[in-house]
C-alpha positions as CSV (number, residue, x, y, z in Angstrom):
1,M,0.0,0.0,0.0
2,A,1.3,3.5,-0.9
3,C,1.8,5.9,2.0
4,C,-1.3,8.1,1.7
5,P,-4.3,8.6,4.0
6,A,-6.7,6.6,1.7
7,F,-4.4,3.6,1.5
8,F,-3.6,3.9,5.2
9,A,-7.3,3.8,6.0
10,C,-7.7,0.8,3.8
11,F,-4.8,-1.0,5.6
12,L,-6.4,-0.4,8.9
13,E,-10.0,-1.4,8.0
14,L,-9.5,-4.2,5.5
15,P,-8.1,-7.4,7.1
16,F,-5.9,-8.7,4.3
17,Y,-3.0,-6.4,4.7
18,Q,-2.5,-6.8,8.4
19,V,-3.0,-10.6,8.2
20,T,-0.1,-11.0,5.7
21,Q,2.0,-8.4,7.5
22,F,1.9,-10.0,10.9
23,A,2.3,-13.6,9.6
24,G,5.2,-12.5,7.3
25,I,7.1,-10.7,10.0
26,Q,6.6,-13.7,12.3
27,A,8.3,-15.9,9.7
28,I,11.2,-13.4,9.5
29,V,11.5,-13.2,13.3
30,E,11.8,-17.0,13.5
31,S,14.4,-17.1,10.7
32,V,16.8,-14.8,12.6
33,A,16.0,-16.2,16.1
34,S,19.6,-16.9,17.0
35,A,21.1,-13.7,15.4
36,K,22.2,-10.7,17.4
37,R,23.0,-8.5,14.3
38,I,20.1,-8.4,11.8
39,H,20.0,-6.8,8.4
40,F,16.4,-6.3,7.2
41,I,16.1,-5.5,3.5
42,D,12.8,-4.0,2.4
43,L,12.1,-3.7,-1.3
44,A,8.9,-1.6,-0.8
45,I,9.1,0.0,2.6
46,S,6.3,2.7,2.1
47,S,5.5,4.0,5.6
48,G,7.5,1.2,7.3
49,G,4.6,-0.1,9.4
50,H,5.7,-3.7,9.1
51,C,9.2,-2.6,10.3
52,T,7.6,-1.4,13.6
53,V,6.1,-4.9,14.0
54,L,9.5,-6.5,13.5
55,M,11.1,-4.0,15.9
56,Q,8.7,-4.7,18.7
57,A,9.2,-8.4,18.3
58,L,13.0,-8.1,18.4
59,A,12.9,-5.6,21.3
60,S,11.0,-8.1,23.4
61,R,13.6,-10.8,22.9
62,H,15.5,-11.5,26.1
63,E,17.5,-14.7,25.5
64,Q,19.3,-13.2,22.5
65,P,19.4,-9.4,22.9
66,I,19.8,-7.5,19.7
67,E,23.1,-5.8,19.1
68,M,22.0,-4.0,15.9
69,L,19.0,-4.0,13.6
70,K,19.9,-2.5,10.3
71,V,17.0,-1.7,7.9
72,T,17.8,-1.0,4.3
73,A,15.1,0.5,2.1
74,V,15.4,0.0,-1.6
75,G,14.3,2.9,-3.8
76,S,14.3,3.0,-7.6
77,G,13.0,4.9,-10.6
78,T,10.7,7.7,-9.5
79,A,10.7,6.8,-5.8
80,S,11.3,9.8,-3.5
81,R,14.5,9.7,-1.5
82,Q,13.0,12.3,0.8
83,K,10.0,10.0,1.6
84,L,12.4,7.2,2.4
85,E,14.5,9.4,4.6
86,D,11.3,10.5,6.5
87,T,10.4,6.9,7.0
88,G,13.9,6.2,8.4
89,K,13.6,9.1,10.8
90,R,10.2,7.8,12.1
91,L,11.6,4.3,12.5
92,A,14.7,5.7,14.3
93,Q,12.5,7.5,16.8
94,F,10.4,4.3,17.3
95,A,13.6,2.3,17.9
96,E,14.8,4.8,20.4
97,A,11.6,4.5,22.4
98,L,12.1,0.7,22.4
99,D,15.8,1.1,23.4
100,L,16.6,-1.0,20.3
101,P,20.0,-0.5,18.6
102,F,19.0,0.6,15.1
103,S,20.4,2.0,11.8
104,F,18.6,2.9,8.6
105,K,20.2,2.8,5.1
106,I,18.8,3.7,1.7
107,A,19.8,1.7,-1.4
108,M,18.9,4.1,-4.2
109,V,19.2,3.1,-7.8
110,T,18.1,4.7,-11.0
111,D,16.7,1.4,-12.2
112,I,16.2,-1.9,-10.5
113,N,18.6,-3.4,-13.1
114,D,21.4,-1.4,-11.4
115,L,20.8,-3.2,-8.1
116,N,23.9,-5.1,-6.8
117,E,25.1,-6.4,-3.5
118,D,27.3,-3.4,-2.9
119,A,24.2,-1.2,-2.6
120,F,23.3,-3.0,0.7
121,E,26.5,-2.4,2.7
122,S,26.3,-5.9,4.1
123,E,28.6,-6.7,7.0
124,D,30.1,-9.9,8.4
125,G,28.1,-11.5,11.2
126,E,24.8,-10.1,10.0
127,A,21.8,-12.4,9.5
128,T,19.9,-11.0,6.4
129,A,16.2,-11.3,5.7
130,V,14.3,-9.8,2.8
131,Y,10.7,-8.4,2.8
132,C,9.1,-7.8,-0.5
133,S,5.5,-6.6,-1.1
134,L,5.0,-7.1,-4.8
135,M,1.6,-5.4,-4.7
136,R,3.5,-2.2,-3.8
137,S,6.8,-2.6,-5.7
138,S,6.2,-1.6,-9.3
139,S,9.9,-2.0,-10.1
140,M,9.9,-5.6,-9.1
141,R,7.0,-6.4,-11.4
142,T,8.8,-5.5,-14.7
143,L,9.4,-9.2,-15.3
144,P,11.3,-11.3,-15.9
145,D,14.6,-9.5,-16.5
146,C,14.5,-7.0,-13.7
147,L,13.5,-9.7,-11.2
148,E,16.5,-11.7,-12.2
149,Y,18.8,-8.8,-11.5
150,A,17.3,-8.3,-8.1
151,I,17.4,-12.0,-7.2
152,T,21.0,-12.2,-8.3
153,A,22.0,-9.3,-6.1
154,L,20.1,-10.6,-3.1
155,R,21.4,-14.1,-3.4
156,K,25.0,-12.9,-2.9
157,L,23.9,-11.7,0.6
158,N,22.9,-15.2,1.5
159,P,19.5,-14.2,3.1
160,C,18.0,-16.5,5.8
161,L,14.6,-15.9,4.3
162,M,12.7,-13.8,1.7
163,V,9.1,-13.1,2.5
164,I,6.8,-12.1,-0.4
165,T,3.3,-10.7,-0.4
166,E,1.4,-10.4,-3.7
167,T,-2.0,-9.9,-5.2
168,E,-3.4,-13.4,-5.8
169,A,-4.8,-12.8,-9.3
170,N,-3.5,-13.3,-12.8
171,L,-4.1,-9.7,-13.9
172,Y,-1.3,-9.8,-16.4
173,S,-2.6,-12.3,-18.9
174,P,-2.2,-11.3,-22.6
175,V,-5.5,-13.0,-23.3
176,F,-8.3,-10.4,-22.7
177,E,-11.0,-12.9,-21.7
178,E,-8.7,-14.4,-19.0
179,R,-7.7,-11.0,-17.8
180,F,-11.3,-9.8,-17.7
181,N,-12.5,-12.9,-15.8
182,E,-9.7,-12.6,-13.2
183,A,-10.4,-8.9,-12.7
184,L,-14.1,-9.5,-12.4
185,F,-13.9,-12.0,-9.6
186,Y,-11.0,-10.2,-7.8
187,Y,-12.5,-6.7,-7.8
188,S,-16.0,-8.0,-7.1
189,A,-14.7,-9.5,-3.9
190,Y,-12.6,-6.5,-3.1
191,F,-15.5,-4.0,-3.5
192,D,-17.8,-6.3,-1.4
193,C,-15.1,-6.2,1.3
194,L,-15.0,-2.4,1.1
195,D,-18.8,-2.3,1.4
196,V,-18.7,-4.3,4.6
197,C,-15.6,-2.9,6.2
198,M,-15.6,0.8,5.3
199,D,-18.2,3.4,5.9
200,R,-20.0,4.3,2.7
201,C,-19.6,8.0,3.5
202,S,-15.9,7.7,4.1
203,P,-13.9,10.1,1.9
204,Y,-11.1,7.6,2.0
205,R,-13.3,4.9,0.6
206,R,-14.6,7.3,-2.1
207,E,-11.0,8.1,-3.1
208,L,-10.0,4.5,-3.2
209,E,-13.0,3.5,-5.4
210,E,-13.1,6.6,-7.7
211,T,-9.4,7.2,-8.1
212,Y,-7.2,4.2,-7.4
213,L,-9.4,1.1,-8.0
214,S,-11.1,2.5,-11.1
215,Q,-7.7,3.4,-12.5
216,Q,-6.4,-0.1,-11.8
217,I,-9.4,-1.7,-13.5
218,K,-9.0,0.6,-16.5
219,I,-5.4,-0.3,-16.9
220,I,-6.0,-4.1,-16.6
221,I,-9.0,-4.3,-18.9
222,A,-8.5,-1.5,-21.5
223,S,-4.7,-1.4,-21.9
224,E,-3.6,-3.8,-24.6
225,E,-0.1,-2.4,-24.6
226,E,2.5,-2.4,-21.9
227,R,0.6,-2.6,-18.6
228,I,1.9,-1.2,-15.3
229,L,0.0,-3.7,-13.1
230,R,1.5,-7.2,-13.5
231,H,0.1,-9.2,-10.6
232,M,0.3,-12.9,-10.9
233,K,-0.9,-15.9,-8.8
234,I,1.5,-17.9,-6.6
235,D,1.6,-20.8,-9.1
236,V,3.2,-18.5,-11.7
237,W,5.6,-17.1,-9.2
238,R,6.7,-20.6,-8.2
239,S,7.7,-21.5,-11.8
240,L,9.7,-18.2,-12.0
241,F,11.4,-18.5,-8.7
242,A,12.4,-22.1,-9.5
243,K,14.3,-20.8,-12.5
244,F,16.3,-18.5,-10.2
245,G,17.2,-21.4,-7.8
246,M,14.8,-20.5,-5.0
247,V,12.9,-23.0,-2.9
248,E,9.6,-22.3,-1.1
249,A,9.8,-22.6,2.7
250,E,7.0,-23.8,5.1
251,L,5.2,-21.1,7.0
252,S,5.4,-22.1,10.7
253,L,2.4,-22.8,12.9
254,S,3.2,-19.6,14.7
255,S,3.0,-17.6,11.5
256,L,-0.4,-19.2,10.6
257,Y,-1.6,-18.6,14.2
258,Q,-0.7,-14.9,13.8
259,A,-2.6,-14.8,10.5
260,D,-5.7,-16.3,12.2
261,L,-5.4,-14.2,15.3
262,T,-5.1,-11.0,13.2
263,A,-8.1,-11.9,11.1
264,K,-10.2,-12.4,14.2
265,Q,-9.4,-8.9,15.4
266,F,-11.7,-7.5,12.7
267,A,-15.4,-7.3,13.0
268,C,-15.6,-8.7,9.5
269,G,-13.1,-11.4,10.3
270,K,-15.4,-14.3,9.6
271,S,-15.6,-13.3,6.0
272,C,-11.8,-13.2,5.7
273,T,-10.8,-16.7,4.5
274,L,-7.4,-18.2,5.1
275,N,-6.3,-21.1,2.9
276,M,-3.1,-22.9,2.0
277,N,-1.9,-23.3,-1.5
278,G,0.9,-25.7,-1.0
279,K,3.3,-23.9,1.4
280,C,1.8,-20.5,0.6
281,L,-0.9,-18.8,2.6
282,T,-3.7,-17.1,0.6
283,V,-5.9,-14.5,2.3
284,G,-9.3,-13.9,0.7
285,W,-12.8,-12.6,1.0
286,K,-15.6,-15.1,1.3
287,G,-13.5,-17.6,-0.6
288,T,-12.0,-15.4,-3.3
289,P,-8.3,-15.0,-2.9
290,I,-7.0,-11.5,-2.5
291,L,-3.4,-11.7,-1.3
292,S,-0.8,-14.4,-1.1
293,L,2.0,-14.8,1.5
294,S,5.0,-17.0,0.7
295,A,8.5,-17.5,2.2
296,W,11.6,-18.4,0.1
297,K,15.1,-19.6,0.6
298,F,18.0,-19.3,-1.9
299,H,19.9,-22.3,-3.2
300,A,23.7,-21.9,-3.0
301,V,25.5,-21.6,-6.4
302,S,28.5,-23.8,-7.3
303,A,31.6,-21.7,-8.0
304,K,32.8,-24.3,-10.5
305,T,29.6,-24.9,-12.5
306,S,27.5,-21.9,-11.7
307,E,24.6,-24.3,-11.1
308,Y,22.3,-24.2,-8.1
309,L,23.2,-26.6,-5.3
310,M,20.0,-28.5,-4.1
């Protein structure tokens, strides 16, 4: 979600985003459970709300006190460096309140193709984890070439885990009928959720419907040329990630518990459906998938053959 009042209201009142956020951060917390120095790389940090969830979890850890949490925000293309810096300042203030050792870095590149491991200022002894919200990161959706550059750069950092959230709909099909049907089911469920969860008189809801969602639908349905929105279901991502030597990891019972617990905090929680697609969690509305949450690990690469080690 972009960092604006309408999207923030949507994040607070619709269950999908918080469900994937809390479950995804739980997976990352578990992946760095024994580490004292943690490097958290965020490919679409926005307001950094999920970072505060991570920070609270790490600050409450007593058996392995944190020596340093370093957050690196990746910005590319038209992303505003000033907005990233403002996010970093807010997170630094939050870390100070928690008495959590903290540093914030920005990896700014003109194009995602320019991303390399040097941009992350990785240090020895750090446990690295990656958080990627593909529903927010337009640069990561320029597939497949740009994705390969990013994955190659991240692999060299040897991350413990990469957590990905994505819109669970194939809205990038070149076939109009398929794209139309996917959009019809997806946005019908989304608008129904808005109707239940947000006040009809809310100016934020009106802005979402009349500006953002209508524009998304127009791009998906009417644009036969290069489309900005390139959302794909988890099955498509699996085939892509397999080519890059990535293997899907199980979401723990604790992560799934966090997802269920978060959904139940909403008055409309009974209509928020949680299902498993293999090792991936899908979060939906009355049975229609809206978002997916998956966790990935990187295969090592043989220095001799350049092949992935299974």
